[in-house]
PLY file of the C-alpha trace (Angstrom):
ply
format ascii 1.0
element vertex 397
property float x
property float y
property float z
element edge 396
property int vertex1
property int vertex2
end_header
-138.20 -233.82 25.86
-136.12 -230.92 23.93
-133.76 -229.33 26.34
-135.24 -231.46 29.23
-133.20 -234.90 27.46
-130.46 -236.06 29.97
-128.26 -237.09 27.03
-129.07 -233.74 25.59
-127.56 -232.28 29.27
-124.56 -234.99 29.54
-123.25 -234.01 26.36
-123.27 -230.15 27.11
-121.74 -231.14 30.27
-118.78 -233.47 28.50
-118.53 -230.59 25.88
-118.02 -227.90 28.43
-115.52 -230.17 30.55
-113.61 -231.01 27.44
-113.62 -227.07 26.57
-112.17 -226.40 29.87
-109.35 -229.17 29.86
-108.33 -228.02 26.61
-108.15 -224.42 27.52
-106.13 -225.61 30.63
-103.89 -227.70 28.05
-103.22 -224.61 26.22
-102.09 -222.66 29.02
-100.01 -225.50 30.37
-98.33 -226.51 27.61
-94.59 -226.89 27.76
-92.27 -225.40 25.38
-89.07 -226.55 24.28
-86.24 -224.33 23.63
-85.44 -223.07 20.00
-81.28 -222.48 19.42
-81.19 -219.72 16.50
-79.68 -221.06 13.44
-75.83 -220.75 12.94
-75.86 -218.52 16.17
-72.36 -219.55 16.96
-70.90 -218.55 13.49
-72.79 -215.58 13.58
-71.36 -214.58 17.12
-74.94 -214.64 18.47
-73.77 -216.36 21.61
-74.28 -216.37 25.60
-71.35 -215.64 27.78
-69.92 -219.17 27.72
-70.22 -219.13 23.96
-73.23 -221.37 23.93
-75.85 -220.49 21.12
-78.49 -217.46 21.40
-82.21 -219.19 22.33
-85.56 -218.73 22.82
-88.95 -220.08 23.34
-91.98 -219.70 20.80
-95.71 -220.30 20.67
-97.22 -219.72 17.39
-100.30 -217.66 17.15
-103.53 -218.75 15.96
-107.01 -217.53 14.55
-107.06 -213.59 14.22
-103.79 -213.65 16.04
-101.67 -215.38 13.28
-99.91 -211.84 12.29
-99.34 -210.61 15.74
-96.35 -210.99 17.66
-95.10 -210.33 21.38
-91.65 -210.79 21.70
-90.59 -210.90 25.70
-87.31 -210.83 26.90
-86.34 -212.42 30.48
-84.88 -210.65 33.19
-81.73 -211.57 35.59
-79.66 -208.66 36.34
-76.17 -207.56 35.07
-72.59 -208.38 35.23
-70.00 -205.51 35.56
-67.01 -206.97 35.44
-65.00 -209.85 34.26
-64.99 -212.06 37.64
-68.77 -211.58 37.89
-69.23 -212.50 34.26
-66.79 -215.70 34.56
-68.82 -216.77 37.56
-72.22 -215.72 35.44
-71.31 -217.78 32.82
-71.34 -221.32 34.69
-74.96 -220.94 35.22
-78.24 -220.50 33.37
-78.02 -216.34 33.70
-75.02 -216.84 31.13
-75.60 -220.11 29.00
-78.54 -221.47 27.35
-76.77 -225.13 27.17
-79.17 -226.09 30.38
-82.50 -224.58 28.70
-85.29 -226.75 29.67
-88.84 -226.65 28.70
-90.68 -223.72 29.84
-94.50 -222.74 30.20
-96.05 -219.30 29.39
-98.35 -217.63 31.37
-99.52 -213.83 31.96
-98.69 -211.63 28.90
-97.94 -214.90 27.18
-100.54 -217.02 27.97
-103.09 -218.41 25.67
-106.26 -218.23 27.37
-108.69 -215.86 25.87
-110.37 -215.30 29.39
-107.04 -214.50 31.12
-105.35 -212.73 28.35
-107.61 -211.65 26.12
-105.50 -208.65 24.47
-102.54 -211.25 23.10
-103.92 -214.85 23.91
-103.95 -216.04 20.34
-100.64 -213.54 19.06
-97.15 -215.50 18.42
-95.54 -215.48 21.37
-91.62 -215.49 22.08
-89.82 -215.36 25.45
-86.27 -214.59 24.69
-83.17 -216.21 26.81
-81.09 -213.93 28.70
-77.70 -215.04 29.19
-75.22 -212.08 28.11
-75.63 -209.99 31.48
-75.94 -206.61 29.53
-79.76 -206.17 29.27
-78.74 -207.36 25.35
-76.65 -204.45 24.67
-72.93 -206.03 24.55
-70.72 -206.53 21.71
-66.93 -206.68 21.99
-65.01 -209.06 19.27
-62.18 -210.16 21.16
-62.23 -213.03 23.28
-59.72 -213.45 26.23
-58.26 -217.18 25.51
-58.08 -218.15 29.00
-61.44 -216.66 30.69
-63.37 -217.53 27.41
-66.33 -214.75 27.85
-68.09 -213.75 25.04
-69.55 -210.48 25.52
-72.29 -210.49 22.61
-75.67 -209.71 23.99
-76.46 -207.21 21.01
-75.50 -209.71 18.72
-77.88 -212.22 20.47
-80.68 -209.81 20.24
-80.42 -208.96 16.67
-79.88 -212.70 15.73
-83.24 -213.47 17.28
-85.35 -210.86 15.63
-83.86 -211.63 12.42
-84.73 -215.29 12.87
-88.18 -214.29 13.95
-88.76 -211.64 10.99
-87.73 -214.86 8.90
-90.55 -216.73 10.56
-93.17 -214.61 9.70
-92.70 -211.33 12.22
-91.77 -209.15 8.72
-95.92 -209.50 7.79
-96.73 -208.49 11.25
-99.92 -206.32 11.67
-99.39 -205.72 15.29
-95.95 -206.08 17.56
-94.95 -205.77 20.94
-91.55 -205.90 22.43
-91.80 -206.59 26.19
-89.68 -207.75 28.97
-89.32 -207.90 32.94
-86.29 -206.72 35.09
-83.30 -206.67 32.89
-85.54 -207.66 30.22
-87.52 -204.54 31.17
-85.02 -202.27 30.63
-84.00 -203.82 27.45
-87.62 -203.23 26.04
-86.74 -199.78 26.59
-83.18 -199.58 25.20
-84.36 -201.81 22.17
-87.78 -199.77 21.53
-86.73 -197.69 18.56
-84.34 -200.39 17.09
-87.47 -202.87 17.39
-89.37 -200.33 15.40
-87.16 -199.85 12.51
-86.27 -203.46 11.84
-90.27 -204.08 10.96
-92.76 -202.84 8.23
-93.52 -199.21 8.48
-97.23 -200.64 8.53
-96.77 -202.58 11.58
-98.45 -201.18 14.83
-95.21 -201.58 17.06
-95.49 -200.44 20.87
-93.15 -201.34 23.45
-93.86 -202.77 27.07
-91.39 -202.29 29.99
-92.29 -204.66 33.51
-90.12 -203.44 36.76
-87.37 -202.40 34.01
-87.53 -198.74 34.88
-84.18 -198.51 37.12
-83.80 -195.09 38.72
-80.70 -192.91 39.20
-81.04 -192.58 42.68
-78.24 -192.46 45.67
-78.42 -195.21 48.57
-78.81 -194.80 52.18
-75.34 -193.70 52.24
-75.57 -191.02 49.80
-73.45 -192.75 47.30
-74.31 -193.05 43.59
-73.82 -196.65 43.86
-75.98 -197.77 40.77
-74.83 -195.17 38.40
-71.22 -196.57 39.23
-72.55 -200.20 38.81
-74.10 -199.42 35.57
-70.89 -197.30 34.22
-69.06 -200.77 34.87
-71.96 -202.79 33.12
-71.52 -200.34 29.82
-67.61 -200.51 30.01
-67.40 -204.33 30.43
-69.92 -205.08 27.71
-68.89 -202.29 25.17
-72.73 -201.32 25.39
-72.01 -197.59 24.60
-72.20 -198.21 20.82
-75.45 -200.23 21.54
-77.57 -197.68 23.40
-80.10 -195.17 21.88
-78.14 -192.82 20.07
-80.75 -190.07 20.93
-79.76 -190.50 24.20
-75.66 -190.87 23.52
-75.96 -187.73 21.74
-76.67 -185.69 24.56
-75.36 -187.83 27.55
-72.57 -190.21 28.78
-73.32 -193.87 27.50
-73.75 -194.89 31.16
-76.50 -192.41 31.86
-78.10 -193.81 28.94
-78.42 -197.26 30.39
-81.12 -195.15 33.01
-84.81 -195.33 31.08
-85.46 -191.41 32.93
-82.76 -190.30 30.31
-83.63 -192.60 27.49
-87.67 -192.12 27.29
-87.36 -188.26 26.65
-86.25 -188.95 22.88
-87.91 -192.01 22.68
-90.05 -192.53 19.12
-91.83 -195.35 19.64
-94.97 -195.82 22.18
-93.81 -196.87 25.70
-96.15 -198.51 28.74
-94.08 -198.82 31.86
-95.63 -201.44 34.48
-93.73 -200.77 37.66
-94.02 -200.84 41.57
-93.53 -197.67 43.07
-91.62 -199.47 45.83
-89.90 -202.05 43.70
-88.57 -204.81 45.54
-85.27 -205.09 43.68
-84.62 -201.43 43.61
-85.09 -200.91 47.41
-82.76 -203.90 47.92
-80.37 -203.27 45.65
-80.31 -199.56 44.74
-81.37 -197.63 47.83
-80.07 -200.02 50.81
-77.56 -202.37 48.91
-75.52 -204.56 51.27
-72.12 -202.73 50.78
-74.12 -199.60 52.31
-75.53 -201.51 55.41
-72.62 -202.99 57.15
-74.57 -203.17 60.48
-77.25 -204.93 59.22
-79.96 -202.60 60.30
-81.98 -202.52 56.42
-81.85 -206.20 56.30
-85.24 -206.72 57.34
-86.93 -203.90 56.32
-85.94 -204.04 52.76
-87.55 -207.47 52.26
-90.50 -206.86 54.43
-91.60 -202.79 54.54
-93.85 -203.65 57.31
-90.89 -204.41 59.40
-89.01 -200.67 58.88
-88.56 -198.48 61.36
-89.93 -194.79 61.12
-87.30 -193.50 59.72
-86.63 -196.21 57.36
-90.35 -195.81 56.18
-89.55 -192.28 55.38
-86.57 -192.91 53.69
-88.62 -195.41 51.68
-91.58 -193.00 50.98
-88.68 -190.63 49.70
-87.41 -193.39 47.29
-91.09 -193.72 45.98
-91.15 -190.03 45.35
-87.88 -190.03 43.57
-89.43 -192.89 41.14
-92.28 -191.12 40.63
-90.49 -188.04 39.69
-88.19 -189.82 37.31
-91.55 -191.33 35.17
-93.30 -188.07 35.20
-92.28 -187.35 31.71
-94.56 -190.11 30.25
-97.60 -188.96 32.25
-97.36 -185.70 29.61
-96.77 -187.91 26.66
-100.05 -189.11 24.97
-98.64 -192.10 23.22
-97.08 -193.34 26.87
-99.05 -195.84 29.48
-98.28 -196.35 32.88
-99.28 -198.93 35.74
-97.83 -197.70 38.80
-98.93 -199.66 42.18
-98.06 -199.05 45.62
-96.80 -202.50 46.06
-93.61 -204.11 46.91
-92.99 -206.19 44.06
-90.81 -206.69 41.05
-92.05 -208.12 38.00
-95.93 -208.33 37.67
-96.85 -209.17 33.77
-95.47 -213.07 34.09
-97.86 -214.38 36.87
-101.41 -214.86 35.66
-102.68 -214.41 39.44
-101.21 -210.63 39.32
-101.53 -210.13 35.28
-105.51 -210.65 35.15
-107.60 -212.75 37.40
-110.34 -212.60 39.88
-107.81 -211.50 42.15
-105.07 -209.63 40.22
-103.50 -206.38 41.12
-105.82 -203.18 40.07
-105.04 -199.41 40.16
-108.55 -197.47 39.96
-110.50 -201.05 39.64
-108.46 -201.77 36.31
-106.33 -204.96 36.27
-102.67 -204.89 34.55
-103.64 -207.26 31.56
-106.65 -204.82 30.50
-104.88 -201.85 31.22
-101.84 -202.96 29.12
-104.32 -204.39 26.10
-106.38 -200.91 26.15
-103.48 -198.95 25.77
-102.03 -200.99 23.05
-105.56 -200.99 21.08
-105.58 -197.24 21.53
-108.92 -197.91 23.75
-107.79 -195.59 26.54
-104.83 -193.73 27.60
-104.03 -195.73 30.56
-102.07 -193.79 32.77
-102.95 -195.33 36.05
-100.83 -194.50 39.39
-101.62 -195.34 42.83
-101.62 -191.99 44.82
-101.09 -193.14 48.13
-98.33 -194.82 50.05
-97.73 -198.55 51.16
-99.54 -200.66 51.93
-102.55 -198.60 50.79
-103.76 -201.18 47.50
-105.04 -203.90 49.26
-104.88 -206.10 45.88
-101.26 -206.05 45.88
-99.13 -209.13 45.29
-96.14 -208.46 47.20
-93.49 -210.30 44.68
-90.18 -210.36 46.10
-88.00 -210.67 42.88
-89.68 -212.93 40.38
-87.36 -211.86 37.33
0 1
1 2
2 3
3 4
4 5
5 6
6 7
7 8
8 9
9 10
10 11
11 12
12 13
13 14
14 15
15 16
16 17
17 18
18 19
19 20
20 21
21 22
22 23
23 24
24 25
25 26
26 27
27 28
28 29
29 30
30 31
31 32
32 33
33 34
34 35
35 36
36 37
37 38
38 39
39 40
40 41
41 42
42 43
43 44
44 45
45 46
46 47
47 48
48 49
49 50
50 51
51 52
52 53
53 54
54 55
55 56
56 57
57 58
58 59
59 60
60 61
61 62
62 63
63 64
64 65
65 66
66 67
67 68
68 69
69 70
70 71
71 72
72 73
73 74
74 75
75 76
76 77
77 78
78 79
79 80
80 81
81 82
82 83
83 84
84 85
85 86
86 87
87 88
88 89
89 90
90 91
91 92
92 93
93 94
94 95
95 96
96 97
97 98
98 99
99 100
100 101
101 102
102 103
103 104
104 105
105 106
106 107
107 108
108 109
109 110
110 111
111 112
112 113
113 114
114 115
115 116
116 117
117 118
118 119
119 120
120 121
121 122
122 123
123 124
124 125
125 126
126 127
127 128
128 129
129 130
130 131
131 132
132 133
133 134
134 135
135 136
136 137
137 138
138 139
139 140
140 141
141 142
142 143
143 144
144 145
145 146
146 147
147 148
148 149
149 150
150 151
151 152
152 153
153 154
154 155
155 156
156 157
157 158
158 159
159 160
160 161
161 162
162 163
163 164
164 165
165 166
166 167
167 168
168 169
169 170
170 171
171 172
172 173
173 174
174 175
175 176
176 177
177 178
178 179
179 180
180 181
181 182
182 183
183 184
184 185
185 186
186 187
187 188
188 189
189 190
190 191
191 192
192 193
193 194
194 195
195 196
196 197
197 198
198 199
199 200
200 201
201 202
202 203
203 204
204 205
205 206
206 207
207 208
208 209
209 210
210 211
211 212
212 213
213 214
214 215
215 216
216 217
217 218
218 219
219 220
220 221
221 222
222 223
223 224
224 225
225 226
226 227
227 228
228 229
229 230
230 231
231 232
232 233
233 234
234 235
235 236
236 237
237 238
238 239
239 240
240 241
241 242
242 243
243 244
244 245
245 246
246 247
247 248
248 249
249 250
250 251
251 252
252 253
253 254
254 255
255 256
256 257
257 258
258 259
259 260
260 261
261 262
262 263
263 264
264 265
265 266
266 267
267 268
268 269
269 270
270 271
271 272
272 273
273 274
274 275
275 276
276 277
277 278
278 279
279 280
280 281
281 282
282 283
283 284
284 285
285 286
286 287
287 288
288 289
289 290
290 291
291 292
292 293
293 294
294 295
295 296
296 297
297 298
298 299
299 300
300 301
301 302
302 303
303 304
304 305
305 306
306 307
307 308
308 309
309 310
310 311
311 312
312 313
313 314
314 315
315 316
316 317
317 318
318 319
319 320
320 321
321 322
322 323
323 324
324 325
325 326
326 327
327 328
328 329
329 330
330 331
331 332
332 333
333 334
334 335
335 336
336 337
337 338
338 339
339 340
340 341
341 342
342 343
343 344
344 345
345 346
346 347
347 348
348 349
349 350
350 351
351 352
352 353
353 354
354 355
355 356
356 357
357 358
358 359
359 360
360 361
361 362
362 363
363 364
364 365
365 366
366 367
367 368
368 369
369 370
370 371
371 372
372 373
373 374
374 375
375 376
376 377
377 378
378 379
379 380
380 381
381 382
382 383
383 384
384 385
385 386
386 387
387 388
388 389
389 390
390 391
391 392
392 393
393 394
394 395
395 396
């Protein structure tokens, strides 16, 4: 009898099936939003005055004292009119924050997220339009717009510290798009708020926006970021190590901030970042004829002249991140994909068909870097569409 007993085989089958279903349940669990206690009294509010909010999944097993704090993306508002419009939707309010499931870097399956699966995981709601840098006390009684992104960030981190992050052994500040930019701008502050014994690193996904001219030769993104900084009163909340050397608006660009960053940083970015090609290189305001409309949505549809311009943009991007290549503590994963935000989707992060560079999937490269197993400086040294593993995500911020 022994191992050939049908009852034993049936038990093993049921056990395996239930384990698999339990694993799926953990991955797919929907989380309710958490509003910061006394957020309104603290002034830690969204553009519309609603309270700072986040989603939280507690750590378990060996991960109970480890934390990953991930910030949502979603662009910026650069003037009062834009911010008034933004406060009427989920990009500027926490009022209609429904349930959310975590995946990718926030996933809870050991198989699909071995580096961080059992950590305390937090997703910070982005509702201020300034990458969590704004702080203006005065509020126009007619417009009722609150520029308080910095207070939102500090209030959430403060609440997480009280929840146990003050005992963290390991902590990773991460984010995607505007949240990826925030993970760079707040990186050293995050380090300083945690115990000196905590291993702290920062991870930016699709947040390395570069200071580049558009197709008409205009420095449009530079002017836009300057407007964001002025509108939100961001200057005092940008890294002092940068603003001591450069105008505050330039310190909204990662390429100038990372030069003096003290905390280890990992940059995940597509060399052909879909958002940057669409909004920095070829914004509609510089393409009145619509000649770039198809090209910027699908690089395969570009003319030879447009392709040459896009290759030039890739070269500019690689030059902007080049300083990190010589940094012993920095990590890089720069793929030749036409994508934006690659850490939140399981199929891209770590799966049988996920995006790879030098045979390394993103999830493995980030974990190897965090745990100091390898330096993880991975760059596709070829032009689009040379990487067949790419998932061309148009904009998943």
